[in-house]
LUMGU-574965 format. One record per residue (C-alpha): x negated, y, z; residue in three letters. Coordinates in steps of 0.05 Angstrom, whole numbers. Example, Ala and Ser with C-alpha at 12.3 -4.5 7.8 and 13.67 -1.06 7.14 Angstrom:
2
+--------+--------+--------+------+
|     xx |     yy |     zz | rest |
+--------+--------+--------+------+
|   -246 |    -90 |    156 |  ALA |
|   -273 |    -21 |    143 |  SER |
+--------+--------+--------+------+
# end
This chain:
350
+--------+--------+--------+------+
|     xx |     yy |     zz | rest |
+--------+--------+--------+------+
|  -2129 |    964 |   2319 |  MET |
|  -2194 |   1001 |   2305 |  ILE |
|  -2244 |    988 |   2360 |  SER |
|  -2280 |   1043 |   2398 |  LEU |
|  -2346 |   1015 |   2371 |  LEU |
|  -2322 |   1024 |   2299 |  ALA |
|  -2301 |   1095 |   2314 |  ILE |
|  -2369 |   1111 |   2344 |  ASN |
|  -2405 |   1080 |   2285 |  ILE |
|  -2363 |   1120 |   2235 |  ALA |
|  -2375 |   1184 |   2275 |  TYR |
|  -2450 |   1173 |   2277 |  ASN |
|  -2452 |   1158 |   2203 |  VAL |
|  -2413 |   1222 |   2188 |  ALA |
|  -2458 |   1264 |   2233 |  MET |
|  -2520 |   1234 |   2202 |  ALA |
|  -2493 |   1251 |   2133 |  GLN |
|  -2478 |   1322 |   2155 |  THR |
|  -2549 |   1331 |   2181 |  GLU |
|  -2577 |   1301 |   2117 |  GLN |
|  -2536 |   1350 |   2075 |  ASN |
|  -2562 |   1408 |   2118 |  LYS |
|  -2633 |   1384 |   2107 |  ALA |
|  -2623 |   1384 |   2032 |  LYS |
|  -2604 |   1458 |   2036 |  ASP |
|  -2666 |   1477 |   2074 |  SER |
|  -2741 |   1480 |   2079 |  PHE |
|  -2789 |   1506 |   2132 |  LEU |
|  -2806 |   1574 |   2102 |  ARG |
|  -2733 |   1590 |   2087 |  LEU |
|  -2712 |   1577 |   2159 |  GLU |
|  -2771 |   1619 |   2184 |  GLN |
|  -2752 |   1675 |   2138 |  PHE |
|  -2679 |   1675 |   2159 |  LEU |
|  -2698 |   1672 |   2232 |  GLY |
|  -2746 |   1730 |   2224 |  PHE |
|  -2696 |   1774 |   2189 |  PHE |
|  -2642 |   1758 |   2240 |  GLN |
|  -2682 |   1763 |   2304 |  ALA |
|  -2735 |   1815 |   2286 |  ILE |
|  -2703 |   1856 |   2231 |  LYS |
|  -2634 |   1853 |   2262 |  GLY |
|  -2597 |   1834 |   2199 |  ARG |
|  -2523 |   1819 |   2206 |  ALA |
|  -2498 |   1747 |   2202 |  PRO |
|  -2464 |   1763 |   2135 |  GLY |
|  -2530 |   1787 |   2106 |  THR |
|  -2566 |   1725 |   2130 |  ILE |
|  -2512 |   1682 |   2098 |  HIS |
|  -2522 |   1719 |   2032 |  GLN |
|  -2598 |   1710 |   2035 |  TYR |
|  -2589 |   1635 |   2046 |  ARG |
|  -2538 |   1629 |   1989 |  TYR |
|  -2581 |   1668 |   1940 |  ASP |
|  -2645 |   1631 |   1956 |  LEU |
|  -2615 |   1562 |   1957 |  VAL |
|  -2586 |   1576 |   1887 |  MET |
|  -2654 |   1600 |   1862 |  PHE |
|  -2692 |   1539 |   1886 |  PHE |
|  -2639 |   1491 |   1862 |  ARG |
|  -2644 |   1524 |   1794 |  PHE |
|  -2719 |   1511 |   1794 |  LEU |
|  -2712 |   1439 |   1818 |  LEU |
|  -2652 |   1419 |   1776 |  ARG |
|  -2665 |   1353 |   1739 |  PRO |
|  -2640 |   1379 |   1672 |  ARG |
|  -2611 |   1443 |   1643 |  GLU |
|  -2540 |   1416 |   1645 |  SER |
|  -2543 |   1411 |   1721 |  THR |
|  -2500 |   1469 |   1747 |  VAL |
|  -2464 |   1485 |   1813 |  PRO |
|  -2401 |   1452 |   1786 |  GLU |
|  -2436 |   1384 |   1781 |  ASN |
|  -2440 |   1338 |   1842 |  PRO |
|  -2514 |   1327 |   1829 |  GLU |
|  -2527 |   1402 |   1842 |  TRP |
|  -2513 |   1392 |   1916 |  ASP |
|  -2558 |   1331 |   1917 |  GLU |
|  -2620 |   1372 |   1898 |  ILE |
|  -2666 |   1365 |   1959 |  ASP |
|  -2699 |   1431 |   1978 |  LEU |
|  -2740 |   1399 |   2033 |  SER |
|  -2793 |   1385 |   1980 |  VAL |
|  -2809 |   1460 |   1976 |  VAL |
|  -2875 |   1469 |   2012 |  ASP |
|  -2929 |   1523 |   2010 |  ASP |
|  -2962 |   1493 |   1950 |  GLU |
|  -2897 |   1494 |   1911 |  TYR |
|  -2884 |   1566 |   1932 |  LEU |
|  -2953 |   1585 |   1906 |  LYS |
|  -2937 |   1553 |   1839 |  SER |
|  -2876 |   1596 |   1825 |  ILE |
|  -2889 |   1646 |   1768 |  LYS |
|  -2855 |   1711 |   1748 |  LEU |
|  -2830 |   1676 |   1686 |  SER |
|  -2791 |   1627 |   1732 |  ASP |
|  -2756 |   1685 |   1764 |  MET |
|  -2738 |   1717 |   1697 |  TYR |
|  -2712 |   1650 |   1673 |  ALA |
|  -2668 |   1647 |   1734 |  TYR |
|  -2641 |   1718 |   1723 |  ILE |
|  -2628 |   1702 |   1649 |  SER |
|  -2591 |   1639 |   1670 |  TRP |
|  -2548 |   1680 |   1717 |  LEU |
|  -2530 |   1728 |   1662 |  SER |
|  -2522 |   1681 |   1603 |  ALA |
|  -2495 |   1617 |   1634 |  SER |
|  -2462 |   1642 |   1698 |  ARG |
|  -2436 |   1709 |   1671 |  ASP |
|  -2459 |   1742 |   1736 |  THR |
|  -2446 |   1816 |   1742 |  SER |
|  -2505 |   1865 |   1743 |  PRO |
|  -2490 |   1882 |   1816 |  ALA |
|  -2493 |   1809 |   1837 |  THR |
|  -2557 |   1798 |   1797 |  ARG |
|  -2588 |   1859 |   1831 |  ALA |
|  -2569 |   1830 |   1899 |  ARG |
|  -2602 |   1764 |   1883 |  ARG |
|  -2664 |   1798 |   1858 |  ILE |
|  -2665 |   1837 |   1924 |  SER |
|  -2662 |   1771 |   1962 |  SER |
|  -2722 |   1744 |   1922 |  LEU |
|  -2761 |   1807 |   1937 |  ARG |
|  -2747 |   1802 |   2011 |  SER |
|  -2764 |   1728 |   2014 |  PHE |
|  -2828 |   1732 |   1974 |  PHE |
|  -2846 |   1796 |   2011 |  GLY |
|  -2841 |   1757 |   2076 |  TYR |
|  -2884 |   1701 |   2048 |  LEU |
|  -2937 |   1753 |   2028 |  THR |
|  -2938 |   1801 |   2087 |  ILE |
|  -2911 |   1761 |   2147 |  ASN |
|  -2926 |   1688 |   2132 |  ALA |
|  -2991 |   1699 |   2093 |  ASN |
|  -2972 |   1644 |   2045 |  VAL |
|  -2980 |   1686 |   1982 |  LEU |
|  -3029 |   1739 |   1961 |  GLU |
|  -2979 |   1780 |   1921 |  GLU |
|  -2904 |   1790 |   1921 |  ASN |
|  -2891 |   1776 |   1847 |  ILE |
|  -2817 |   1788 |   1857 |  ALA |
|  -2832 |   1862 |   1864 |  GLU |
|  -2846 |   1863 |   1789 |  ARG |
|  -2775 |   1842 |   1770 |  ILE |
|  -2735 |   1899 |   1741 |  GLU |
|  -2665 |   1906 |   1768 |  SER |
|  -2609 |   1904 |   1716 |  PRO |
|  -2578 |   1970 |   1696 |  LYS |
|  -2513 |   1978 |   1732 |  GLN |
|  -2452 |   2018 |   1712 |  ILE |
|  -2437 |   2067 |   1767 |  LYS |
|  -2364 |   2062 |   1784 |  LYS |
|  -2326 |   2110 |   1828 |  LEU |
|  -2302 |   2076 |   1891 |  PRO |
|  -2230 |   2055 |   1887 |  ARG |
|  -2187 |   2086 |   1941 |  HIS |
|  -2115 |   2100 |   1961 |  LEU |
|  -2085 |   2168 |   1949 |  SER |
|  -2060 |   2209 |   2007 |  LEU |
|  -1988 |   2188 |   1992 |  GLU |
|  -2007 |   2114 |   1985 |  GLU |
|  -2043 |   2118 |   2052 |  SER |
|  -1980 |   2146 |   2085 |  LYS |
|  -1938 |   2091 |   2054 |  GLU |
|  -1986 |   2038 |   2081 |  LEU |
|  -1982 |   2067 |   2151 |  LEU |
|  -1906 |   2072 |   2147 |  SER |
|  -1902 |   1999 |   2126 |  ALA |
|  -1936 |   1978 |   2191 |  ALA |
|  -1898 |   2028 |   2234 |  ALA |
|  -1831 |   2005 |   2207 |  GLU |
|  -1844 |   1930 |   2213 |  SER |
|  -1804 |   1903 |   2271 |  ASP |
|  -1851 |   1849 |   2295 |  THR |
|  -1891 |   1832 |   2357 |  ARG |
|  -1953 |   1854 |   2320 |  TYR |
|  -1930 |   1922 |   2293 |  SER |
|  -1966 |   1968 |   2342 |  THR |
|  -2030 |   1927 |   2336 |  ARG |
|  -2028 |   1926 |   2261 |  ASP |
|  -2011 |   2000 |   2257 |  HIS |
|  -2071 |   2015 |   2303 |  CYS |
|  -2117 |   1974 |   2258 |  ILE |
|  -2094 |   2012 |   2196 |  LEU |
|  -2100 |   2079 |   2232 |  THR |
|  -2172 |   2067 |   2253 |  LEU |
|  -2191 |   2043 |   2184 |  PHE |
|  -2160 |   2102 |   2148 |  LEU |
|  -2182 |   2155 |   2197 |  ASN |
|  -2252 |   2132 |   2217 |  CYS |
|  -2278 |   2095 |   2156 |  GLY |
|  -2298 |   2034 |   2197 |  LEU |
|  -2329 |   1972 |   2166 |  ARG |
|  -2290 |   1907 |   2177 |  LEU |
|  -2342 |   1877 |   2224 |  ALA |
|  -2344 |   1942 |   2263 |  GLU |
|  -2269 |   1942 |   2275 |  LEU |
|  -2268 |   1869 |   2297 |  CYS |
|  -2325 |   1882 |   2347 |  SER |
|  -2291 |   1941 |   2383 |  ILE |
|  -2290 |   1931 |   2458 |  ASP |
|  -2244 |   1972 |   2503 |  ILE |
|  -2302 |   1996 |   2548 |  PRO |
|  -2333 |   2027 |   2486 |  ASN |
|  -2275 |   2076 |   2480 |  ILE |
|  -2287 |   2139 |   2521 |  LYS |
|  -2231 |   2191 |   2515 |  GLU |
|  -2239 |   2215 |   2443 |  ASP |
|  -2302 |   2175 |   2426 |  ARG |
|  -2315 |   2105 |   2402 |  LEU |
|  -2383 |   2071 |   2401 |  THR |
|  -2393 |   2017 |   2348 |  VAL |
|  -2451 |   1974 |   2326 |  MET |
|  -2462 |   1983 |   2252 |  GLY |
|  -2507 |   1951 |   2200 |  LYS |
|  -2577 |   1935 |   2223 |  GLY |
|  -2555 |   1936 |   2296 |  SER |
|  -2551 |   2012 |   2293 |  LYS |
|  -2505 |   2042 |   2345 |  GLU |
|  -2465 |   2104 |   2327 |  ARG |
|  -2410 |   2146 |   2358 |  THR |
|  -2345 |   2159 |   2321 |  ILE |
|  -2299 |   2214 |   2345 |  TYR |
|  -2226 |   2195 |   2348 |  LEU |
|  -2172 |   2243 |   2325 |  ASN |
|  -2103 |   2249 |   2354 |  GLY |
|  -2073 |   2196 |   2308 |  ALA |
|  -2125 |   2145 |   2331 |  CYS |
|  -2116 |   2161 |   2404 |  ILE |
|  -2040 |   2156 |   2400 |  ARG |
|  -2042 |   2090 |   2361 |  SER |
|  -2089 |   2059 |   2413 |  ILE |
|  -2044 |   2083 |   2470 |  GLN |
|  -1982 |   2055 |   2435 |  ASP |
|  -2016 |   1988 |   2422 |  TYR |
|  -2048 |   1973 |   2490 |  LEU |
|  -1982 |   1956 |   2527 |  PRO |
|  -1967 |   1906 |   2471 |  ASP |
|  -2036 |   1875 |   2470 |  ARG |
|  -2035 |   1799 |   2476 |  PHE |
|  -2063 |   1770 |   2540 |  GLU |
|  -2136 |   1755 |   2523 |  PRO |
|  -2175 |   1694 |   2544 |  LYS |
|  -2226 |   1708 |   2598 |  LYS |
|  -2285 |   1710 |   2551 |  ARG |
|  -2248 |   1759 |   2505 |  GLU |
|  -2223 |   1806 |   2560 |  LYS |
|  -2258 |   1867 |   2531 |  ASP |
|  -2238 |   1858 |   2458 |  ALA |
|  -2191 |   1912 |   2433 |  LEU |
|  -2156 |   1871 |   2379 |  PHE |
|  -2130 |   1805 |   2404 |  ILE |
|  -2095 |   1750 |   2364 |  SER |
|  -2034 |   1713 |   2388 |  ARG |
|  -2081 |   1658 |   2413 |  LEU |
|  -2115 |   1706 |   2460 |  GLY |
|  -2180 |   1709 |   2421 |  THR |
|  -2215 |   1768 |   2387 |  ARG |
|  -2187 |   1779 |   2318 |  MET |
|  -2235 |   1753 |   2265 |  GLN |
|  -2249 |   1787 |   2198 |  PRO |
|  -2206 |   1739 |   2158 |  ARG |
|  -2146 |   1751 |   2203 |  ALA |
|  -2153 |   1827 |   2196 |  VAL |
|  -2159 |   1820 |   2120 |  GLN |
|  -2094 |   1780 |   2119 |  ASN |
|  -2060 |   1834 |   2160 |  VAL |
|  -2083 |   1888 |   2112 |  ILE |
|  -2061 |   1848 |   2051 |  LYS |
|  -1992 |   1837 |   2081 |  LYS |
|  -1980 |   1912 |   2089 |  TYR |
|  -2010 |   1929 |   2022 |  ILE |
|  -1958 |   1884 |   1991 |  ILE |
|  -1903 |   1911 |   2037 |  SER |
|  -1921 |   1983 |   2016 |  ALA |
|  -1912 |   1963 |   1943 |  GLY |
|  -1986 |   1968 |   1927 |  LEU |
|  -2027 |   1919 |   1886 |  ASP |
|  -2067 |   1871 |   1931 |  PRO |
|  -2114 |   1856 |   1873 |  LYS |
|  -2130 |   1930 |   1867 |  ARG |
|  -2136 |   1947 |   1941 |  TYR |
|  -2171 |   1910 |   1997 |  SER |
|  -2195 |   1921 |   2068 |  THR |
|  -2260 |   1953 |   2046 |  HIS |
|  -2221 |   2001 |   2001 |  LYS |
|  -2192 |   2031 |   2065 |  LEU |
|  -2263 |   2053 |   2084 |  ARG |
|  -2269 |   2085 |   2015 |  HIS |
|  -2202 |   2118 |   2026 |  THR |
|  -2221 |   2148 |   2094 |  ALA |
|  -2286 |   2175 |   2066 |  ALA |
|  -2252 |   2205 |   2005 |  THR |
|  -2197 |   2238 |   2044 |  LEU |
|  -2246 |   2267 |   2094 |  MET |
|  -2288 |   2296 |   2037 |  TYR |
|  -2230 |   2322 |   1996 |  GLN |
|  -2185 |   2349 |   2052 |  TYR |
|  -2230 |   2357 |   2112 |  GLY |
|  -2282 |   2402 |   2080 |  GLU |
|  -2335 |   2357 |   2111 |  VAL |
|  -2406 |   2364 |   2085 |  ASP |
|  -2444 |   2305 |   2057 |  ILE |
|  -2491 |   2299 |   2116 |  ARG |
|  -2434 |   2296 |   2166 |  SER |
|  -2398 |   2244 |   2124 |  LEU |
|  -2463 |   2203 |   2123 |  GLN |
|  -2465 |   2204 |   2199 |  ALA |
|  -2391 |   2185 |   2206 |  ILE |
|  -2398 |   2126 |   2158 |  LEU |
|  -2465 |   2103 |   2186 |  GLY |
|  -2502 |   2104 |   2119 |  HIS |
|  -2578 |   2098 |   2124 |  SER |
|  -2588 |   2145 |   2064 |  THR |
|  -2548 |   2203 |   2037 |  VAL |
|  -2552 |   2172 |   1968 |  ALA |
|  -2502 |   2119 |   1989 |  THR |
|  -2454 |   2172 |   2014 |  THR |
|  -2457 |   2212 |   1950 |  GLU |
|  -2409 |   2164 |   1915 |  ILE |
|  -2354 |   2197 |   1955 |  TYR |
|  -2367 |   2266 |   1926 |  THR |
|  -2328 |   2247 |   1864 |  HIS |
|  -2272 |   2294 |   1845 |  ILE |
|  -2210 |   2282 |   1804 |  ASP |
|  -2186 |   2317 |   1740 |  ASN |
|  -2140 |   2364 |   1778 |  LYS |
|  -2199 |   2390 |   1819 |  GLN |
|  -2240 |   2399 |   1755 |  LEU |
|  -2182 |   2438 |   1724 |  HIS |
|  -2176 |   2482 |   1786 |  ASN |
|  -2251 |   2494 |   1785 |  ALA |
|  -2248 |   2521 |   1714 |  VAL |
|  -2188 |   2564 |   1731 |  ASP |
|  -2224 |   2594 |   1790 |  LYS |
|  -2282 |   2617 |   1748 |  ASN |
|  -2284 |   2693 |   1759 |  PRO |
|  -2292 |   2705 |   1685 |  LEU |
|  -2223 |   2676 |   1676 |  ASN |
|  -2194 |   2741 |   1702 |  GLN |
|  -2225 |   2786 |   1649 |  LEU |
|  -2175 |   2815 |   1599 |  PRO |
|  -2177 |   2792 |   1527 |  PRO |
|  -2216 |   2831 |   1476 |  THR |
|  -2179 |   2886 |   1439 |  LYS |
|  -2148 |   2865 |   1375 |  GLU |
|  -2179 |   2896 |   1313 |  LYS |
|  -2139 |   2950 |   1279 |  ASP |
|  -2104 |   2922 |   1219 |  GLN |
|  -2105 |   2973 |   1162 |  THR |
+--------+--------+--------+------+
# end
């Protein structure tokens, strides 16, 4: 029989190893930067996670023992970032950053959008070192040119596909059907982000208004239409009994806890498949695109109003939803007033 002492020793060794691994992924200025952007700038946990991931990859690239060391090798995780101090940060050159971006493109086949995000992380971090931490005299990352990106129209469900998705939830005879239908209804009618939907509290619903906390800790009010109000009313009697600490959460799991993003994504995927749609083509975030597109195409909503509904900081982000399909282009040409003019007279044939 294994003794209690042996168990304690094994546990302590495991915990020490965990702390050691955490230390390898970190250095003082990185933790200060992440803390600053979370506490002062109000960045969301997901954004902070992306910053950490991007910056850890950058510094591991710089510190890798040889060019063959890549994230797939065990030795990649053994690269100790705790050696990065102010002197090392001052030694980093613009050429190091371009070498990293080239490596992402050539060796990692990283998309232009992902490379642009990682460049943005470098700009933010080295900007912090320059302006806030006074470690550097210049933010050299500002000189990096972002890769040219192909502008793609946001993928979205058609009106008929949206109806089929809602019907799939409404017709499912399960304990979760009213909850799941309510989730889909709010996504497709309000254009909520995933994190915003998960964070909804019942006290934040006032008659036909819903208050949510969006990106950058910006609060906004969303007006609920009849479909949303009805779906909430249908769901509340079926709501699982919440644990005490989760008593205000609107969407509750069968365990009595607030539904987490991964659980909501699984729900959406299930009904996408049930509705006969392609789960590789459509995802939870595509429902936000769908809501925005339907509001713009059928609701005659102007771009500024749509910006306020979606919680975009700039109207440039919202403009991706002003795309129009071929049918609309054809109709626009047909509605040209010159289209009604009679044809020219045929020349006399003599």
